[in-house]
PyMOL CGO cylinders between C-alpha atoms (Angstrom):
from pymol import cmd
from pymol.cgo import CYLINDER

trace = [
    CYLINDER, 0.04, 0.00, 0.02, 1.43, 3.37, -1.08, 0.3, 1, 1, 1, 1, 1, 1,
    CYLINDER, 1.43, 3.37, -1.08, 1.22, 6.05, 1.63, 0.3, 1, 1, 1, 1, 1, 1,
    CYLINDER, 1.22, 6.05, 1.63, 0.31, 9.51, 0.29, 0.3, 1, 1, 1, 1, 1, 1,
    CYLINDER, 0.31, 9.51, 0.29, 2.87, 12.18, 1.00, 0.3, 1, 1, 1, 1, 1, 1,
    CYLINDER, 2.87, 12.18, 1.00, 1.99, 15.68, 1.98, 0.3, 1, 1, 1, 1, 1, 1,
    CYLINDER, 1.99, 15.68, 1.98, 3.50, 18.76, 0.31, 0.3, 1, 1, 1, 1, 1, 1,
    CYLINDER, 3.50, 18.76, 0.31, 5.26, 21.41, 2.33, 0.3, 1, 1, 1, 1, 1, 1,
    CYLINDER, 5.26, 21.41, 2.33, 2.16, 23.54, 1.89, 0.3, 1, 1, 1, 1, 1, 1,
    CYLINDER, 2.16, 23.54, 1.89, 0.00, 20.68, 3.29, 0.3, 1, 1, 1, 1, 1, 1,
    CYLINDER, 0.00, 20.68, 3.29, 2.34, 20.39, 6.31, 0.3, 1, 1, 1, 1, 1, 1,
    CYLINDER, 2.34, 20.39, 6.31, 2.27, 24.19, 6.85, 0.3, 1, 1, 1, 1, 1, 1,
    CYLINDER, 2.27, 24.19, 6.85, -1.60, 24.26, 6.72, 0.3, 1, 1, 1, 1, 1, 1,
    CYLINDER, -1.60, 24.26, 6.72, -1.79, 21.33, 9.19, 0.3, 1, 1, 1, 1, 1, 1,
    CYLINDER, -1.79, 21.33, 9.19, 0.65, 23.09, 11.63, 0.3, 1, 1, 1, 1, 1, 1,
    CYLINDER, 0.65, 23.09, 11.63, -1.39, 26.28, 11.42, 0.3, 1, 1, 1, 1, 1, 1,
    CYLINDER, -1.39, 26.28, 11.42, -4.44, 24.44, 12.58, 0.3, 1, 1, 1, 1, 1, 1,
    CYLINDER, -4.44, 24.44, 12.58, -2.82, 22.93, 15.71, 0.3, 1, 1, 1, 1, 1, 1,
    CYLINDER, -2.82, 22.93, 15.71, -2.97, 25.16, 18.82, 0.3, 1, 1, 1, 1, 1, 1,
    CYLINDER, -2.97, 25.16, 18.82, 0.20, 26.09, 20.57, 0.3, 1, 1, 1, 1, 1, 1,
    CYLINDER, 0.20, 26.09, 20.57, -0.86, 24.63, 23.91, 0.3, 1, 1, 1, 1, 1, 1,
    CYLINDER, -0.86, 24.63, 23.91, 1.18, 22.94, 26.57, 0.3, 1, 1, 1, 1, 1, 1,
    CYLINDER, 1.18, 22.94, 26.57, 1.23, 19.17, 26.13, 0.3, 1, 1, 1, 1, 1, 1,
    CYLINDER, 1.23, 19.17, 26.13, 0.45, 19.38, 22.43, 0.3, 1, 1, 1, 1, 1, 1,
    CYLINDER, 0.45, 19.38, 22.43, 3.10, 18.34, 19.96, 0.3, 1, 1, 1, 1, 1, 1,
    CYLINDER, 3.10, 18.34, 19.96, 3.30, 17.64, 16.21, 0.3, 1, 1, 1, 1, 1, 1,
    CYLINDER, 3.30, 17.64, 16.21, 5.41, 14.67, 15.18, 0.3, 1, 1, 1, 1, 1, 1,
    CYLINDER, 5.41, 14.67, 15.18, 6.34, 13.04, 11.95, 0.3, 1, 1, 1, 1, 1, 1,
    CYLINDER, 6.34, 13.04, 11.95, 4.61, 9.73, 11.18, 0.3, 1, 1, 1, 1, 1, 1,
    CYLINDER, 4.61, 9.73, 11.18, 5.44, 7.57, 8.11, 0.3, 1, 1, 1, 1, 1, 1,
    CYLINDER, 5.44, 7.57, 8.11, 6.23, 10.73, 6.06, 0.3, 1, 1, 1, 1, 1, 1,
    CYLINDER, 6.23, 10.73, 6.06, 3.10, 12.50, 7.25, 0.3, 1, 1, 1, 1, 1, 1,
    CYLINDER, 3.10, 12.50, 7.25, 2.28, 14.35, 10.55, 0.3, 1, 1, 1, 1, 1, 1,
    CYLINDER, 2.28, 14.35, 10.55, 0.35, 13.66, 13.71, 0.3, 1, 1, 1, 1, 1, 1,
    CYLINDER, 0.35, 13.66, 13.71, -0.71, 16.02, 16.51, 0.3, 1, 1, 1, 1, 1, 1,
    CYLINDER, -0.71, 16.02, 16.51, -0.67, 14.56, 19.98, 0.3, 1, 1, 1, 1, 1, 1,
    CYLINDER, -0.67, 14.56, 19.98, -1.74, 15.47, 23.46, 0.3, 1, 1, 1, 1, 1, 1,
    CYLINDER, -1.74, 15.47, 23.46, -0.42, 13.53, 26.40, 0.3, 1, 1, 1, 1, 1, 1,
    CYLINDER, -0.42, 13.53, 26.40, 0.94, 11.00, 23.89, 0.3, 1, 1, 1, 1, 1, 1,
    CYLINDER, 0.94, 11.00, 23.89, -2.54, 10.38, 22.26, 0.3, 1, 1, 1, 1, 1, 1,
    CYLINDER, -2.54, 10.38, 22.26, -3.05, 11.43, 18.66, 0.3, 1, 1, 1, 1, 1, 1,
    CYLINDER, -3.05, 11.43, 18.66, -5.94, 13.82, 18.12, 0.3, 1, 1, 1, 1, 1, 1,
    CYLINDER, -5.94, 13.82, 18.12, -5.35, 15.00, 14.55, 0.3, 1, 1, 1, 1, 1, 1,
    CYLINDER, -5.35, 15.00, 14.55, -3.31, 13.74, 11.59, 0.3, 1, 1, 1, 1, 1, 1,
    CYLINDER, -3.31, 13.74, 11.59, -2.18, 14.71, 8.11, 0.3, 1, 1, 1, 1, 1, 1,
    CYLINDER, -2.18, 14.71, 8.11, -2.13, 12.03, 5.44, 0.3, 1, 1, 1, 1, 1, 1,
    CYLINDER, -2.13, 12.03, 5.44, -1.16, 13.43, 2.06, 0.3, 1, 1, 1, 1, 1, 1,
    CYLINDER, -1.16, 13.43, 2.06, -3.27, 16.55, 1.75, 0.3, 1, 1, 1, 1, 1, 1,
    CYLINDER, -3.27, 16.55, 1.75, -6.01, 15.17, 4.00, 0.3, 1, 1, 1, 1, 1, 1,
    CYLINDER, -6.01, 15.17, 4.00, -6.51, 16.41, 7.57, 0.3, 1, 1, 1, 1, 1, 1,
    CYLINDER, -6.51, 16.41, 7.57, -8.30, 14.09, 9.95, 0.3, 1, 1, 1, 1, 1, 1,
    CYLINDER, -8.30, 14.09, 9.95, -9.53, 14.38, 13.55, 0.3, 1, 1, 1, 1, 1, 1,
    CYLINDER, -9.53, 14.38, 13.55, -10.15, 11.77, 16.19, 0.3, 1, 1, 1, 1, 1, 1,
    CYLINDER, -10.15, 11.77, 16.19, -13.59, 12.02, 17.75, 0.3, 1, 1, 1, 1, 1, 1,
    CYLINDER, -13.59, 12.02, 17.75, -14.80, 9.79, 20.48, 0.3, 1, 1, 1, 1, 1, 1,
    CYLINDER, -14.80, 9.79, 20.48, -18.48, 10.75, 20.94, 0.3, 1, 1, 1, 1, 1, 1,
    CYLINDER, -18.48, 10.75, 20.94, -21.03, 9.51, 18.40, 0.3, 1, 1, 1, 1, 1, 1,
    CYLINDER, -21.03, 9.51, 18.40, -22.70, 12.95, 18.45, 0.3, 1, 1, 1, 1, 1, 1,
    CYLINDER, -22.70, 12.95, 18.45, -19.44, 14.67, 17.30, 0.3, 1, 1, 1, 1, 1, 1,
    CYLINDER, -19.44, 14.67, 17.30, -18.81, 11.97, 14.64, 0.3, 1, 1, 1, 1, 1, 1,
    CYLINDER, -18.81, 11.97, 14.64, -22.30, 12.25, 13.34, 0.3, 1, 1, 1, 1, 1, 1,
    CYLINDER, -22.30, 12.25, 13.34, -22.12, 16.06, 13.27, 0.3, 1, 1, 1, 1, 1, 1,
    CYLINDER, -22.12, 16.06, 13.27, -18.85, 16.15, 11.31, 0.3, 1, 1, 1, 1, 1, 1,
    CYLINDER, -18.85, 16.15, 11.31, -19.90, 13.30, 8.99, 0.3, 1, 1, 1, 1, 1, 1,
    CYLINDER, -19.90, 13.30, 8.99, -22.95, 15.31, 7.94, 0.3, 1, 1, 1, 1, 1, 1,
    CYLINDER, -22.95, 15.31, 7.94, -20.64, 18.13, 6.64, 0.3, 1, 1, 1, 1, 1, 1,
    CYLINDER, -20.64, 18.13, 6.64, -20.39, 18.07, 2.86, 0.3, 1, 1, 1, 1, 1, 1,
    CYLINDER, -20.39, 18.07, 2.86, -17.00, 16.61, 1.96, 0.3, 1, 1, 1, 1, 1, 1,
    CYLINDER, -17.00, 16.61, 1.96, -16.26, 14.98, 5.31, 0.3, 1, 1, 1, 1, 1, 1,
    CYLINDER, -16.26, 14.98, 5.31, -15.38, 11.26, 5.12, 0.3, 1, 1, 1, 1, 1, 1,
    CYLINDER, -15.38, 11.26, 5.12, -13.17, 8.39, 6.27, 0.3, 1, 1, 1, 1, 1, 1,
    CYLINDER, -13.17, 8.39, 6.27, -9.56, 9.19, 7.15, 0.3, 1, 1, 1, 1, 1, 1,
    CYLINDER, -9.56, 9.19, 7.15, -6.68, 6.75, 6.70, 0.3, 1, 1, 1, 1, 1, 1,
    CYLINDER, -6.68, 6.75, 6.70, -4.60, 5.00, 4.13, 0.3, 1, 1, 1, 1, 1, 1,
    CYLINDER, -4.60, 5.00, 4.13, -6.41, 3.50, 1.18, 0.3, 1, 1, 1, 1, 1, 1,
    CYLINDER, -6.41, 3.50, 1.18, -8.88, 0.79, 2.12, 0.3, 1, 1, 1, 1, 1, 1,
    CYLINDER, -8.88, 0.79, 2.12, -8.02, 0.89, 5.80, 0.3, 1, 1, 1, 1, 1, 1,
    CYLINDER, -8.02, 0.89, 5.80, -9.58, 4.04, 7.34, 0.3, 1, 1, 1, 1, 1, 1,
    CYLINDER, -9.58, 4.04, 7.34, -8.67, 4.70, 10.95, 0.3, 1, 1, 1, 1, 1, 1,
    CYLINDER, -8.67, 4.70, 10.95, -11.26, 4.02, 13.58, 0.3, 1, 1, 1, 1, 1, 1,
    CYLINDER, -11.26, 4.02, 13.58, -12.54, 7.11, 15.41, 0.3, 1, 1, 1, 1, 1, 1,
    CYLINDER, -12.54, 7.11, 15.41, -11.10, 9.50, 12.75, 0.3, 1, 1, 1, 1, 1, 1,
    CYLINDER, -11.10, 9.50, 12.75, -12.90, 11.46, 10.09, 0.3, 1, 1, 1, 1, 1, 1,
    CYLINDER, -12.90, 11.46, 10.09, -11.32, 13.57, 7.35, 0.3, 1, 1, 1, 1, 1, 1,
    CYLINDER, -11.32, 13.57, 7.35, -12.18, 17.30, 7.31, 0.3, 1, 1, 1, 1, 1, 1,
    CYLINDER, -12.18, 17.30, 7.31, -13.73, 18.49, 4.03, 0.3, 1, 1, 1, 1, 1, 1,
    CYLINDER, -13.73, 18.49, 4.03, -11.00, 19.49, 1.57, 0.3, 1, 1, 1, 1, 1, 1,
    CYLINDER, -11.00, 19.49, 1.57, -12.85, 22.75, 0.70, 0.3, 1, 1, 1, 1, 1, 1,
    CYLINDER, -12.85, 22.75, 0.70, -12.28, 23.95, 4.36, 0.3, 1, 1, 1, 1, 1, 1,
    CYLINDER, -12.28, 23.95, 4.36, -8.67, 24.67, 3.39, 0.3, 1, 1, 1, 1, 1, 1,
    CYLINDER, -8.67, 24.67, 3.39, -9.95, 27.95, 1.93, 0.3, 1, 1, 1, 1, 1, 1,
    CYLINDER, -9.95, 27.95, 1.93, -11.74, 28.75, 5.18, 0.3, 1, 1, 1, 1, 1, 1,
    CYLINDER, -11.74, 28.75, 5.18, -9.65, 27.37, 8.05, 0.3, 1, 1, 1, 1, 1, 1,
    CYLINDER, -9.65, 27.37, 8.05, -12.18, 28.97, 10.50, 0.3, 1, 1, 1, 1, 1, 1,
    CYLINDER, -12.18, 28.97, 10.50, -14.39, 25.93, 9.72, 0.3, 1, 1, 1, 1, 1, 1,
    CYLINDER, -14.39, 25.93, 9.72, -11.65, 23.39, 10.49, 0.3, 1, 1, 1, 1, 1, 1,
    CYLINDER, -11.65, 23.39, 10.49, -10.32, 25.08, 13.67, 0.3, 1, 1, 1, 1, 1, 1,
    CYLINDER, -10.32, 25.08, 13.67, -13.30, 24.20, 15.91, 0.3, 1, 1, 1, 1, 1, 1,
    CYLINDER, -13.30, 24.20, 15.91, -13.03, 20.55, 14.94, 0.3, 1, 1, 1, 1, 1, 1,
    CYLINDER, -13.03, 20.55, 14.94, -9.31, 20.44, 15.77, 0.3, 1, 1, 1, 1, 1, 1,
    CYLINDER, -9.31, 20.44, 15.77, -10.11, 22.06, 19.10, 0.3, 1, 1, 1, 1, 1, 1,
    CYLINDER, -10.11, 22.06, 19.10, -12.99, 19.63, 19.72, 0.3, 1, 1, 1, 1, 1, 1,
    CYLINDER, -12.99, 19.63, 19.72, -10.84, 16.66, 19.00, 0.3, 1, 1, 1, 1, 1, 1,
    CYLINDER, -10.84, 16.66, 19.00, -8.06, 18.08, 21.26, 0.3, 1, 1, 1, 1, 1, 1,
    CYLINDER, -8.06, 18.08, 21.26, -10.58, 18.52, 24.06, 0.3, 1, 1, 1, 1, 1, 1,
    CYLINDER, -10.58, 18.52, 24.06, -11.93, 15.00, 23.75, 0.3, 1, 1, 1, 1, 1, 1,
    CYLINDER, -11.93, 15.00, 23.75, -8.52, 13.27, 23.53, 0.3, 1, 1, 1, 1, 1, 1,
    CYLINDER, -8.52, 13.27, 23.53, -7.03, 15.33, 26.33, 0.3, 1, 1, 1, 1, 1, 1,
    CYLINDER, -7.03, 15.33, 26.33, -9.59, 13.62, 28.61, 0.3, 1, 1, 1, 1, 1, 1,
    CYLINDER, -9.59, 13.62, 28.61, -7.93, 10.23, 27.91, 0.3, 1, 1, 1, 1, 1, 1,
    CYLINDER, -7.93, 10.23, 27.91, -5.24, 8.92, 30.28, 0.3, 1, 1, 1, 1, 1, 1,
    CYLINDER, -5.24, 8.92, 30.28, -1.75, 9.82, 29.16, 0.3, 1, 1, 1, 1, 1, 1,
    CYLINDER, -1.75, 9.82, 29.16, -0.28, 7.14, 26.84, 0.3, 1, 1, 1, 1, 1, 1,
    CYLINDER, -0.28, 7.14, 26.84, 2.59, 5.22, 28.29, 0.3, 1, 1, 1, 1, 1, 1,
    CYLINDER, 2.59, 5.22, 28.29, 5.62, 4.84, 26.08, 0.3, 1, 1, 1, 1, 1, 1,
    CYLINDER, 5.62, 4.84, 26.08, 6.19, 1.28, 24.82, 0.3, 1, 1, 1, 1, 1, 1,
    CYLINDER, 6.19, 1.28, 24.82, 9.06, -0.59, 26.29, 0.3, 1, 1, 1, 1, 1, 1,
    CYLINDER, 9.06, -0.59, 26.29, 12.07, -0.79, 24.05, 0.3, 1, 1, 1, 1, 1, 1,
    CYLINDER, 12.07, -0.79, 24.05, 12.80, -4.20, 22.73, 0.3, 1, 1, 1, 1, 1, 1,
    CYLINDER, 12.80, -4.20, 22.73, 16.20, -5.63, 23.75, 0.3, 1, 1, 1, 1, 1, 1,
]
cmd.load_cgo(trace, "trace")
């Protein structure tokens, strides 16, 4: 399976959506980017597509009803709990920002993720 690669413009757009908040960091993942809070990913960039992790069915249903929202993930394997933001929102980031903030708030409530033990 070929992983889509984001352009520098895609990466810059993604970073512009992520709040500069303590505990939040953006890290590279398989040539793409992920935004994490307390070690848990709440948003990701896969090629040009931005996805958010939502835990409540209400939030998922609300975003899924937006024109252009859809599954987020590589090819035929969309990531559970994630939805892609509509591509047309790139022209109006004010539509994307509340969803990034909502995902951050939901995922920040999860217990901090413990680092995996290194293999010897």
